[in-house]
C-alpha positions as CSV (number, residue, x, y, z in Angstrom):
1,M,-54.6,-19.7,18.4
2,A,-50.9,-20.1,17.8
3,H,-48.9,-17.4,16.0
4,F,-46.3,-18.4,13.5
5,F,-43.4,-16.1,12.8
6,P,-41.3,-16.4,9.7
7,Q,-38.0,-18.2,10.4
8,P,-34.9,-16.2,9.5
9,K,-33.1,-17.5,6.5
10,G,-29.7,-16.3,7.6
11,A,-28.2,-12.9,7.4
12,P,-29.4,-10.6,4.6
13,K,-26.9,-9.9,1.9
14,V,-26.4,-6.4,3.0
15,I,-25.2,-7.7,6.4
16,A,-22.9,-10.2,4.8
17,R,-21.3,-7.5,2.6
18,Y,-20.9,-5.2,5.6
19,R,-19.2,-7.9,7.6
20,K,-16.9,-8.7,4.7
21,R,-16.0,-5.0,4.2
22,V,-15.3,-4.6,8.0
23,T,-13.1,-7.7,8.0
24,E,-11.1,-6.6,4.9
25,Q,-10.7,-3.0,6.3
26,S,-9.4,-4.3,9.6
27,A,-7.0,-6.7,7.8
28,L,-5.7,-3.9,5.7
29,K,-5.3,-1.6,8.7
30,A,-3.2,-4.4,10.5
31,A,-1.1,-4.8,7.3
32,Y,-0.4,-1.1,7.2
33,A,0.6,-1.2,10.9
34,D,3.0,-4.0,10.1
35,V,4.5,-2.1,7.1
36,D,4.9,1.1,9.2
37,A,6.8,-0.9,11.9
38,R,9.0,-2.7,9.2
39,D,9.8,0.5,7.3
40,A,10.1,2.8,10.3
41,G,8.5,5.5,8.3
42,Y,11.1,5.8,5.6
43,C,10.2,6.1,1.9
44,Y,11.5,3.3,-0.2
45,V,12.1,5.5,-3.2
46,T,13.5,8.7,-1.8
47,G,14.8,7.6,1.6
48,R,13.0,10.5,3.3
49,Y,11.4,10.2,6.6
50,T,7.6,10.3,6.2
51,V,4.8,11.4,8.6
52,A,1.2,10.1,8.3
53,G,-1.2,12.9,7.3
54,H,1.5,15.5,6.7
55,V,0.6,18.5,4.5
56,D,3.7,18.4,2.4
57,P,3.6,15.6,-0.2
58,R,7.3,15.1,0.1
59,M,6.8,14.1,3.7
60,R,3.3,12.6,3.7
61,R,3.3,8.8,4.3
62,E,1.4,6.6,1.9
63,H,1.4,3.0,1.1
64,H,2.0,1.5,-2.3
65,H,0.9,-2.0,-3.3
66,L,3.5,-3.7,-5.5
67,V,0.9,-5.9,-7.1
68,K,-2.1,-3.7,-7.6
69,R,-5.2,-4.3,-5.5
70,S,-7.3,-4.8,-8.6
71,Q,-4.9,-7.4,-10.0
72,D,-4.7,-9.8,-7.1
73,S,-7.3,-9.5,-4.3
74,T,-5.5,-12.1,-2.2
75,K,-2.5,-9.7,-1.8
76,V,-4.4,-6.6,-0.7
77,S,-3.6,-7.1,3.0
78,D,-0.3,-8.8,2.6
79,P,2.5,-6.7,4.2
80,N,5.0,-8.2,1.8
81,N,3.1,-6.6,-1.1
82,I,3.0,-3.1,0.5
83,I,5.8,-0.5,0.9
84,T,6.0,2.9,2.5
85,V,6.4,5.8,0.0
86,C,6.1,9.6,0.3
87,A,3.0,11.0,-1.5
88,E,5.2,12.7,-4.1
89,A,6.9,9.4,-5.1
90,H,3.6,7.6,-5.0
91,R,2.0,9.9,-7.5
92,L,5.0,9.4,-9.9
93,I,4.8,5.6,-9.5
94,E,1.0,5.6,-10.2
95,A,1.5,7.9,-13.2
96,G,4.2,5.6,-14.7
97,W,7.1,8.0,-14.3
98,I,8.9,5.8,-11.7
99,V,9.2,2.1,-12.5
100,V,9.3,-0.4,-9.7
101,E,11.1,-3.6,-10.3
102,G,10.1,-6.3,-7.8
103,T,6.9,-7.6,-6.3
104,D,8.0,-8.6,-2.8
105,A,9.1,-6.2,-0.1
106,R,11.2,-9.0,1.5
107,R,13.4,-9.0,-1.5
108,P,15.4,-6.1,-3.0
109,L,13.3,-3.6,-4.9
110,F,14.7,-1.3,-7.6
111,F,13.3,2.0,-8.7
112,H,14.2,4.1,-11.7
113,Y,12.6,6.8,-13.9
114,A,10.9,5.6,-17.0
115,E,12.7,6.0,-20.3
116,F,10.5,8.9,-21.5
117,V,11.4,11.1,-18.4
118,E,14.0,13.7,-19.3
119,A,16.7,14.7,-16.8
120,K,15.2,18.2,-16.4
121,D,11.8,16.7,-15.4
122,K,13.1,14.6,-12.5
123,P,11.8,16.2,-9.3
124,F,14.2,14.3,-7.1
125,P,17.0,11.8,-7.4
126,I,16.1,8.2,-6.5
127,T,18.6,7.7,-3.7
128,A,17.0,5.1,-1.5
129,R,19.3,2.6,0.1
130,R,17.1,-0.3,1.3
131,M,18.9,-2.7,3.6
132,R,17.5,-6.2,4.0
133,R,16.6,-7.1,7.5
134,A,18.2,-10.1,9.0
135,E,15.6,-12.8,8.8
């Protein structure tokens, strides 16, 4: 008597989603490594040197997506869409207190406080001097 086993119909959806998530995470990790190498750890907004995982938000390195991840999924792991910022500046950007003009890290980016921010409420001057690399 022959035994018949069901033939697999391809990978289950849970496996396909897992593979996609792992691929996206590794692409984002590689993009962050490229950004860290390009920016040499300096915050685009404040010009301060940053350190990954630092306790002080003025020195903790974070990455900001110029075009939000939810707005364009194709740019999530694009290093030209990601800049290095300190955690303090990142919070202010996300809260709308600092305005970012520009959507490509290869081109000049401009930062300024929003119109509603009074001089007494500005925690730091925006003093970054971003030099364009020779390409």
